[in-house]
C-alpha angles and dihedrals in degrees: 000000000000127000127221117244089208095059100048098254100320118143111279108238090207092060111112095021118140116257115251114282112276095031117109117193114222119225112208121209095188111155116256128231112305094020120140106264089203089065089068129219124264131196120204132186111238120237111276113262115255114260121265117269093258096051094100090055098038096117092049091051092047091051091049092048091049088053090051089048089055091048091052090050087051089053090053090052091048091054092044090050091049094240122181113286096233091053090052092047090050090055092045088055090050092051091047092052091048092052091046089053090053091047093051091049091050090048092050091050091047093051093045095048117017099031094039091051091049091047090053088052091049128190127074093337091060092046091051092049091049091050090048092050092047091052091049091051090049090052091051093048091051094048 
């Protein structure tokens, strides 16, 4: 478990996260000091990290976010065209609900995949993932 230099030695909540998609960490099996040089050194590529919890729904999330993007562009046009405030506010509420829906789906996927996997592992990794999920839920509730 790594600690964060910014938090004075507290557990780093990002420890144990999967690397971004497309990155493959390399595990080196170089011999240490005093090792037999005749044994040779090998270098192996580590197993690819499992996908993030939302990976199976990525296309759905992207489609929903593109729809939200279009709604926001529509809001900009409404303001530029000097539309009635209540009509603009109605559309703002629709965009907000759409983003909340995406956020709740991502949270559900995160809990079902990332947090569940960490909980099965147990220990400090599980505790860190639970704190991270709790903080994310708190941010969503406050938004």
